[in-house]
N, C-alpha and C positions, 0 to 999 in steps of 0.2 A: 317630497320625493322628486328626484330629478330624472329627466329623460336620459337614458343611457347614451354615453358619448359615441358608442358604436351602434350599428343597427343591423339586424338581420330580419328577414321576413318571418313573421309568426303566423302559423296556420295550424289546422287540426293535426295533432301528432307532435307539435312542438312542446317543449317542457322547459322549466327552469324559472329563475327569479324574474326574468323579463315578462314571462307569461303571468306570473303572480301579480306583478305590478300592473299590467293591463287589466287583469280581473278586478283588482282593487279600484282602479280608475273607473271601470265600467260600473261597479257598484256605486261609486260616488255620483254618477250622472243618471242613475235610475230615478224615475218619478212616477206619479200616479198613472200616467199613460203608457208605462213601460210594459211590454209583453213578457219579458223574461224575468225569471226569479232571480233573487240575489245569488251571485256566483260564489262558490267556495274558492277562495284564493289559494289554491293548492299547487299552482304552477303547472297544471296539466291542461293543455288546450284541447278540449274535447268538444262534443256536439253542443253543449250548453254555452260554452264560450263562443263558439262559432256563431250560434244563433244570436247571441247578445251583440256580437260585432256586426252582424248583418242588420239588426234592427238599428243600431247606432248609425251605420252607414246610410240606411234608408232615410232615417229622420234628418240626417244632415246633408241629404242630396249628394251623396258620394257614390262612386261605383260600388255596387253591392256584390262582394265576393266572399265575405266572411274571413278575409285575411287581413292581418294588421301589417300594412306596409308603412313607409315613412309618413305619408299623408294622414292615414288613419291614426297613427301614433300621435302625431301633432294635435289632431282634433280631439282625440280621447283624453289627452293629458291637459288640454287647454283650461278647463275649470280648476283643476288642481294648481296649475301654474299661476292663474289669476289670484288665487287665495294665498299664494306664497308658501304652499306646503311642499 
């Protein structure tokens, strides 16, 4: 999966394929220490997705706001890009 060539801020209330892609990536970085349940990759940025983003940001020492800006998008997609998916 590739990072979209364009970018817009994703936050609670956002919807569409970019949100589904972020949800899929967040599911891919879950581990035994993860607080959030597996996300349904439905393309709807709700409270579950926001909480998962916040945990990801906290664990990666980023600004914790629950929004997926350009920096969060790069970090969330990193493991997928390394695997060449």
